[in-house]
N, C-alpha and C positions, 0 to 999 in steps of 0.2 A: 519411499512410495516406488514403486515398480514403473517402467518405463519399456515401452514396446518399440522393438526396431523393425524396419522394412530391411531385408538382405537380397537383393537383385543378382541378376546373372548368375545363378547357379546352374552347375552341372546336374543333368536329369538323374544323374546316379546318385546324388547326396539328398538321403535321409532324413527325416525330423532327429533321430536320434544321433547320426552323424553330426546335425547343427548344435543340437543342444553339447554333443561333448567337445566341439571345436569353439564355439562359444564360451564354455566355462573357463577355460584358460583366462579370460578377462575379468572374468567376477561369476558371482552369483545368476544361473539361468533358473529363472522360474517355470518358462515353459519354451520351446521350439518347435515350430511347425511350419512342413514344407506344403505348400499349397500345390494340390492334386486334382487334375482334369477328372470332370464327374464322368463324361463318356466314356474316355480310354483307361482313367486309373493312373497315368502318367504325370510324373512332377512337371509342373509349367513354368519351372526355373526361377522360382521365387518364394519367399516365405517369411515368417516373423518370428523374432525372438525377443522374449519379454527377460528383459533383465532386471536383478532384485532393488537395486539403486540407480539412481541419478549418477553415481559416479562410476557403476558397474557399466551402464550404458555409455559415459564419454569415453570412458576407456575403451570400453569392446569397437566404437566407431573410429577412435585413434588408432586400434590395431589392426583393424580388417579394411575397413575402406580402403577399395584398389588394390588389395592383394589379391594372390593366386590362392584358389582354393580348386582341388581338384580338375586343374587345367583351365581353369576361369578366373577373371578377374573382378571379384566380388565388389557389388556396392552395397554399403550400408550405410543407413541413415534414420534418425528417428522418423518413425510410421506417422503418416498422416490421419486423423480421424476419416472413417468409414462415410462416406457420401452415401446420401439418400438417394438411391437410384430411380424411385418409384416402384411401384409394382405391377404384378399382372404379365398376361400376354398380349393376344394382338385381335383377339376373339372382338370382333364389334357386331356380333347379332348376325341372324341369317338374312344377308340381304342376296344372295345368289352368287356372289364374288366375296372371294376373301381379302382382297388387296383393300377394300374399303375408299378407295378414292375415285374420282372422275363421277361421269355419268352413268 
C-alpha cells in the first residue's frame, strides 16, 4: 500500500521531476508533486511524494527529513489527510454592501 509524504521547506527552484528523482534513491516513487501558486505559477515551497510501500516511505523520512536539498533543509513527514475547508466565496446576496456585517 502506498503512503503519501509531505515535503516542506523546498527551494522555489525544485520541480516535481527533481523531487521524484531525489526521492527515488530511497525507494519506489509513485508520484511527486510540487505545489504551485495558482496566481503566480511559482512554487509554494512544499509538495507531496507518494512512495510505493510503507518501507519505502519510512526509508525516505529517515533519509531526507532535516537534510539539505538545493540549499534548504527539507521537512519530510507523513502527509495528513486533507481537511474539508468548506466551499464557496464571500457573496451574501445584494445588500448594498459586500462586507455583510453590522447595520
